[in-house]
PANUVEX-940178 format. One record per atom (N, C-alpha, C, O): residue number from 1; residue in three letters; atom name; x, y, z. Coordinates in steps of 0.001 Angstrom, whole numbers, plus 500000, padded with zeros to 6 digits. Layout:
   i  aa at   east  north     up
 NUM ala CA      X      Y      Z
...
This chain:
   i  aa at   east  north     up
   1 met  N 492016 488728 524719
   1 met CA 493166 489584 524705
   1 met  C 493847 489536 526057
   1 met  O 493541 490341 526936
   2 ser  N 494744 488625 526229
   2 ser CA 495398 488450 527514
   2 ser  C 496474 489492 527767
   2 ser  O 496680 489894 528912
   3 asn  N 497155 489932 526738
   3 asn CA 498214 490926 526907
   3 asn  C 497762 492258 526346
   3 asn  O 497838 492493 525140
   4 ile  N 497296 493123 527218
   4 ile CA 496813 494429 526777
   4 ile  C 497696 495497 527396
   4 ile  O 497926 495507 528605
   5 ala  N 498180 496381 526569
   5 ala CA 498945 497526 527041
   5 ala  C 498092 498767 526834
   5 ala  O 497628 499034 525725
   6 lys  N 497894 499502 527877
   6 lys CA 497096 500715 527786
   6 lys  C 497959 501832 527241
   6 lys  O 499085 502038 527694
   7 met  N 497424 502554 526263
   7 met CA 498152 503667 525652
   7 met  C 497221 504853 525537
   7 met  O 496000 504709 525493
   8 ser  N 497809 505999 525490
   8 ser CA 497059 507221 525246
   8 ser  C 497549 507786 523930
   8 ser  O 498754 507936 523723
   9 val  N 496627 508100 523041
   9 val CA 497008 508671 521747
   9 val  C 496270 509972 521526
   9 val  O 495154 510158 522010
  10 ala  N 496900 510868 520795
  10 ala CA 496271 512142 520451
  10 ala  C 495759 512050 519025
  10 ala  O 496502 511691 518111
  11 leu  N 494504 512370 518841
  11 leu CA 493884 512343 517516
  11 leu  C 493453 513745 517134
  11 leu  O 493166 514579 517992
  12 thr  N 493413 513989 515848
  12 thr CA 492843 515254 515402
  12 thr  C 491359 515242 515743
  12 thr  O 490782 514182 515986
  13 thr  N 490754 516393 515759
  13 thr CA 489317 516487 516051
  13 thr  C 488518 515660 515051
  13 thr  O 487555 514988 515419
  14 glu  N 488917 515714 513801
  14 glu CA 488210 514959 512756
  14 glu  C 488312 513457 513001
  14 glu  O 487318 512742 512874
  15 met  N 489498 512973 513350
  15 met CA 489666 511543 513606
  15 met  C 488892 511110 514839
  15 met  O 488275 510046 514845
  16 ala  N 488921 511918 515869
  16 ala CA 488185 511595 517099
  16 ala  C 486691 511517 516807
  16 ala  O 485997 510657 517350
  17 glu  N 486192 512404 515958
  17 glu CA 484773 512388 515589
  17 glu  C 484436 511115 514817
  17 glu  O 483366 510534 515001
  18 leu  N 485352 510686 513953
  18 leu CA 485123 509446 513211
  18 leu  C 485041 508248 514156
  18 leu  O 484194 507372 513982
  19 val  N 485919 508212 515152
  19 val CA 485902 507120 516126
  19 val  C 484592 507142 516901
  19 val  O 483939 506110 517055
  20 arg  N 484210 508313 517387
  20 arg CA 482950 508430 518146
  20 arg  C 481750 508030 517301
  20 arg  O 480844 507352 517785
  21 ala  N 481743 508452 516030
  21 ala CA 480622 508120 515143
  21 ala  C 480529 506612 514925
  21 ala  O 479430 506057 514885
  22 ala  N 481680 505946 514784
  22 ala CA 481676 504494 514592
  22 ala  C 481113 503793 515821
  22 ala  O 480383 502809 515702
  23 val  N 481451 504299 516993
  23 val CA 480930 503699 518248
  23 val  C 479451 504030 518403
  23 val  O 478649 503154 518728
  24 asp  N 479085 505288 518172
  24 asp CA 477681 505715 518323
  24 asp  C 476749 504977 517370
  24 asp  O 475583 504749 517689
  25 ser  N 477266 504603 516197
  25 ser CA 476427 503895 515220
  25 ser  C 476204 502434 515615
  25 ser  O 475348 501751 515051
  26 gly  N 476979 501971 516583
  26 gly CA 476853 500579 517005
  26 gly  C 477760 499635 516234
  26 gly  O 477765 498428 516478
  27 glu  N 478522 500184 515309
  27 glu CA 479426 499352 514520
  27 glu  C 480539 498786 515394
  27 glu  O 481031 497686 515143
  28 tyr  N 480931 499526 516402
  28 tyr CA 481970 499106 517348
  28 tyr  C 481472 499350 518765
  28 tyr  O 480656 500239 519005
  29 ala  N 481974 498550 519697
  29 ala CA 481571 498701 521090
  29 ala  C 482370 499784 521803
  29 ala  O 481912 500342 522800
  30 ser  N 483561 500081 521297
  30 ser CA 484398 501079 521964
  30 ser  C 485371 501700 520978
  30 ser  O 485597 501181 519885
  31 gly  N 485938 502822 521392
  31 gly CA 486965 503466 520586
  31 gly  C 488188 502575 520442
  31 gly  O 488868 502592 519416
  32 ser  N 488458 501794 521484
  32 ser CA 489605 500884 521425
  32 ser  C 489438 499868 520304
  32 ser  O 490408 499534 519623
  33 glu  N 488221 499374 520104
  33 glu CA 487978 498422 519014
  33 glu  C 488242 499070 517659
  33 glu  O 488800 498440 516761
  34 val  N 487840 500326 517519
  34 val CA 488062 501048 516264
  34 val  C 489560 501141 515989
  34 val  O 490022 500859 514883
  35 val  N 490302 501538 517005
  35 val CA 491748 501712 516842
  35 val  C 492428 500374 516585
  35 val  O 493327 500301 515748
  36 arg  N 492025 499318 517278
  36 arg CA 492626 497999 517047
  36 arg  C 492400 497531 515609
  36 arg  O 493314 497018 514963
  37 glu  N 491170 497713 515115
  37 glu CA 490917 497299 513729
  37 glu  C 491728 498136 512751
  37 glu  O 492261 497610 511774
  38 ala  N 491825 499430 513008
  38 ala CA 492619 500299 512132
  38 ala  C 494074 499855 512122
  38 ala  O 494716 499862 511072
  39 leu  N 494598 499471 513274
  39 leu CA 495984 499020 513346
  39 leu  C 496181 497674 512651
  39 leu  O 497214 497448 512020
  40 arg  N 495202 496786 512760
  40 arg CA 495296 495503 512050
  40 arg  C 495331 495734 510546
  40 arg  O 496124 495110 509840
  41 glu  N 494478 496627 510050
  41 glu CA 494455 496924 508615
  41 glu  C 495748 497606 508178
  41 glu  O 496258 497327 507093
  42 trp  N 496280 498492 509009
  42 trp CA 497547 499163 508720
  42 trp  C 498675 498133 508630
  42 trp  O 499519 498200 507737
  43 lys  N 498678 497183 509565
  43 lys CA 499707 496138 509571
  43 lys  C 499619 495298 508291
  43 lys  O 500642 494986 507682
  44 thr  N 498413 494939 507890
  44 thr CA 498215 494152 506664
  44 thr  C 498672 494939 505448
  44 thr  O 499366 494404 504584
  45 arg  N 498285 496212 505376
  45 arg CA 498664 497050 504236
  45 arg  C 500184 497201 504158
  45 arg  O 500762 497145 503072
  46 arg  N 500826 497392 505306
  46 arg CA 502296 497497 505323
  46 arg  C 502942 496214 504830
  46 arg  O 503913 496258 504075
  47 ser  N 502412 495074 505250
  47 ser CA 502957 493789 504793
  47 ser  C 502852 493663 503284
  47 ser  O 503792 493218 502626
  48 leu  N 501703 494056 502733
  48 leu CA 501516 493993 501283
  48 leu  C 502459 494941 500563
  48 leu  O 503024 494589 499527
  49 leu  N 502634 496147 501108
  49 leu CA 503531 497112 500483
  49 leu  C 504968 496608 500499
  49 leu  O 505701 496778 499524
  50 his  N 505371 495990 501599
  50 his CA 506724 495436 501683
  50 his  C 506893 494292 500682
  50 his  O 507939 494171 500044
  51 ala  N 505871 493465 500549
  51 ala CA 505945 492351 499594
  51 ala  C 506040 492884 498171
  51 ala  O 506809 492360 497364
  52 glu  N 505262 493926 497851
  52 glu CA 505315 494521 496518
  52 glu  C 506681 495139 496260
  52 glu  O 507230 495003 495167
  53 arg  N 507234 495820 497265
  53 arg CA 508555 496424 497125
  53 arg  C 509607 495346 496870
  53 arg  O 510468 495496 496003
  54 asp  N 509526 494268 497629
  54 asp CA 510482 493172 497457
  54 asp  C 510362 492545 496070
  54 asp  O 511368 492183 495459
  55 glu  N 509129 492417 495574
  55 glu CA 508909 491860 494236
  55 glu  C 509491 492787 493168
  55 glu  O 510111 492321 492211
  56 leu  N 509292 494095 493329
  56 leu CA 509863 495040 492366
  56 leu  C 511389 494978 492374
  56 leu  O 512026 495034 491322
  57 arg  N 511966 494863 493562
  57 arg CA 513428 494749 493650
  57 arg  C 513916 493469 492961
  57 arg  O 514936 493473 492272
  58 arg  N 513172 492379 493158
  58 arg CA 513539 491119 492524
  58 arg  C 513468 491241 491005
  58 arg  O 514372 490804 490293
  59 leu  N 512379 491844 490516
  59 leu CA 512217 492015 489074
  59 leu  C 513286 492943 488496
  59 leu  O 513791 492711 487397
  60 trp  N 513624 493990 489242
  60 trp CA 514671 494918 488797
  60 trp  C 515998 494171 488652
  60 trp  O 516682 494296 487636
  61 ala  N 516353 493395 489676
  61 ala CA 517603 492626 489649
  61 ala  C 517583 491618 488505
  61 ala  O 518593 491410 487833
  62 glu  N 516431 490998 488289
  62 glu CA 516296 490029 487192
  62 glu  C 516508 490713 485853
  62 glu  O 517164 490168 484965
  63 gly  N 515950 491912 485710
  63 gly CA 516115 492662 484470
  63 gly  C 517571 493045 484237
  63 gly  O 518083 492918 483125
  64 leu  N 518234 493512 485287
  64 leu CA 519649 493867 485149
  64 leu  C 520491 492654 484792
  64 leu  O 521413 492744 483981
  65 ala  N 520169 491519 485402
  65 ala CA 520936 490296 485158
  65 ala  C 520701 489740 483757
  65 ala  O 521507 488950 483264
  66 ser  N 519605 490142 483110
  66 ser CA 519281 489591 481794
  66 ser  C 520140 490170 480680
  66 ser  O 520103 489679 479552
  67 gly  N 520912 491207 480984
  67 gly CA 521803 491764 479980
  67 gly  C 521363 493132 479523
  67 gly  O 520375 493672 480020
  68 pro  N 522084 493693 478585
  68 pro CA 521784 495052 478118
  68 pro  C 520465 495109 477354
  68 pro  O 520022 494126 476759
  69 ser  N 519862 496273 477388
  69 ser CA 518601 496495 476679
  69 ser  C 518855 496578 475184
  69 ser  O 519951 496920 474739
  70 arg  N 517844 496267 474437
  70 arg CA 517982 496410 472981
  70 arg  C 517628 497824 472545
  70 arg  O 517751 498167 471369
  71 phe  N 517184 498653 473506
  71 phe CA 516828 500041 473209
  71 phe  C 517917 500980 473717
  71 phe  O 518566 500707 474727
  72 asp  N 518107 502087 473008
  72 asp CA 519160 503037 473367
  72 asp  C 518714 504078 474387
  72 asp  O 519526 504900 474813
  73 gly  N 517471 504065 474779
  73 gly CA 517002 505052 475747
  73 gly  C 515490 505105 475775
  73 gly  O 514808 504334 475100
  74 met  N 514977 506037 476575
  74 met CA 513527 506152 476759
  74 met  C 512816 506510 475459
  74 met  O 511720 506013 475200
  75 asp  N 513421 507359 474644
  75 asp CA 512781 507714 473372
  75 asp  C 512599 506486 472481
  75 asp  O 511577 506355 471807
  76 ala  N 513564 505605 472476
  76 ala CA 513462 504379 471678
  76 ala  C 512379 503454 472240
  76 ala  O 511651 502809 471486
  77 ile  N 512284 503398 473553
  77 ile CA 511245 502568 474189
  77 ile  C 509867 503111 473840
  77 ile  O 508968 502349 473484
  78 lys  N 509697 504432 473943
  78 lys CA 508405 505051 473603
  78 lys  C 508071 504849 472126
  78 lys  O 506921 504594 471771
  79 gly  N 509086 504965 471273
  79 gly CA 508862 504745 469849
  79 gly  C 508385 503335 469564
  79 gly  O 507496 503132 468737
  80 glu  N 508974 502353 470249
  80 glu CA 508554 500955 470083
  80 glu  C 507120 500767 470570
  80 glu  O 506337 500052 469945
  81 ala  N 506780 501407 471685
  81 ala CA 505413 501305 472212
  81 ala  C 504416 501907 471226
  81 ala  O 503343 501347 471003
  82 arg  N 504769 503040 470641
  82 arg CA 503885 503676 469638
  82 arg  C 503732 502783 468407
  82 arg  O 502639 502638 467860
  83 arg  N 504843 502190 467983
  83 arg CA 504803 501309 466819
  83 arg  C 503876 500122 467083
  83 arg  O 503074 499758 466223
  84 arg  N 503981 499521 468266
  84 arg CA 503126 498372 468606
  84 arg  C 501663 498772 468688
  84 arg  O 500780 498035 468248
  85 lys  N 501414 499951 469255
  85 lys CA 500018 500417 469346
  85 lys  C 499433 500652 467956
  85 lys  O 498288 500289 467684
  86 ala  N 500217 501251 467098
  86 ala CA 499740 501494 465723
  86 ala  C 499486 500182 464994
  86 ala  O 498543 500079 464209
  87 ala  N 500309 499193 465245
  87 ala CA 500150 497889 464599
  87 ala  C 498873 497192 465053
  87 ala  O 498284 496417 464299
  88 gln  N 498448 497465 466275
  88 gln CA 497219 496849 466799
  88 gln  C 495979 497492 466208
  88 gln  O 494929 496855 466112
  89 ser  N 496096 498747 465812
  89 ser CA 494904 499495 465302
  89 ser  C 494535 499121 463909
  89 ser  O 493573 499658 463360
C-alpha cells in the first residue's frame, strides 16, 4: 500500500466493538484492515447494484420500445397470471 491516507472515522459503540472483536479473534491484524475490507466489499456491492440498475433501465427501455401491451392494466395482467397458474395445476 504505497498511497495511504490517514483518516479518522466515528463509529457507533456497536460497530467499534465488532471491529475490536474481529481484531481480538485474530481474524484481522488491525482495525484498519477490518475497515479496508469492509470498504472493498461496499465498493463491490455498489458496482453490482449499479449494474443491476442499468440492466433494469435497459430492459424497461426495451419493453417500451417493443410497443403497446396486450393487457389493459394490472388487473388484466394478474388475471392472465392466475389463468396460467390454473392451467399448470
